[in-house]
Residue, then its C-alpha position, 0 to 999 in steps of 0.5 A: m511708943i515707937s513710930s513706924n517712921d523710926l523703925k530700923k534694923g535691930v529695933r524691937i516692937e510689940l505686935e499681936g501680943a508678941p515681941w518682934v525684932v526688925e530685920s530690914v526696912a524699906t519705905q514706899s512712897a504714896s503715888g496718889r493724893a489720898s494714899n499713905t506712905l507704907v513702911k515695909v518691914r521684915l520682922r522676926n518673932v523674938l520667941t519663935g524665930q518666925v519671920s514675917d514681912r509686913s506693910l505698915k502705915a507711916g506714922e503708926k505707933y507700936n509699943e516697945p516690948d517689956l524686954r530686960k537686958r543684962e550683961a552676959q558673956f558667950l562661952y561656947a557652941a555645941r553641936e546637938g544632933d541637927s542643931t547647935a546650942y550656944t551657951f552663955m553666962d550672966t556676968e553678975t550671977f554666973d548662971q549659964f543659959e543656952l540659946s538655940e540657932v533660931e534664937v541667936g539668928d545671924d548673930a551666931r556668925l559673929l560669936l567669939e569665946n568670951l565675947e561680952l554682950r547683952a542677954v535679952e529677957y522677956n517675961g523672965r526668960v532669955v530669948g536672945v542676945e544683943l551684940p556690941p556695935y563692933i567686934e574685933m577679930k583676927v584675920v587668919e586667911v586672905e586671898p591675894g589681891a590684884r593691885g590695880d587702880t587703888a586710888t579710889g580705895g575701893v579694891t577689896t579681897a576676900a578674907v576669913t576671920e578666926n571664927g570662920l566669918a568670910i568678909q571683904v577687906p581692903l588690900f592692905v589687910k594681911v594675915g594676923d591683922r585684927v579688924r573691926i567688924d560692924t555687927a549690924t552689917q557683918q562687914f569690915k569697918d577698919r583695921v585695928g592692928r596686929 
């Protein structure tokens, strides 16, 4: 059981007989003595991709969905009409499977060929993927930054990674550098090297 107090981005709960993944969480404190603290969450249905905003009472308990995870690898993305299909491979059985844009969600922006990740299976069907906490990417484009007060280390400039992800990086990052991206925030974590 998972308490509504323990919800954070990426946590999966079962609600109304379906698996949901938490997209964002905000807590609203009670204003009166008899009022309950509310946990406002944005949830995405793992099966349909439907997004729902809910207000949950603090301390309510929810079941964890029966999700199985297995090691997989991203192979490629292919445009099919108006959408993109993402092809993955199970690294144990070498079976390939496809997921739609809805099933992959925002994580599609972080996918690189041969990226090791986990496939999420619900009732025998792959319904999504779980990325590692950090992904290394090569920087292919950096806007020149204006040097100023760099003593605080807060000066950044726009950069583009090898898969087209636009991020803000410190001024010392140059084209060809490898950077680590936090998959939870999709932001620059640190420079790894060249």
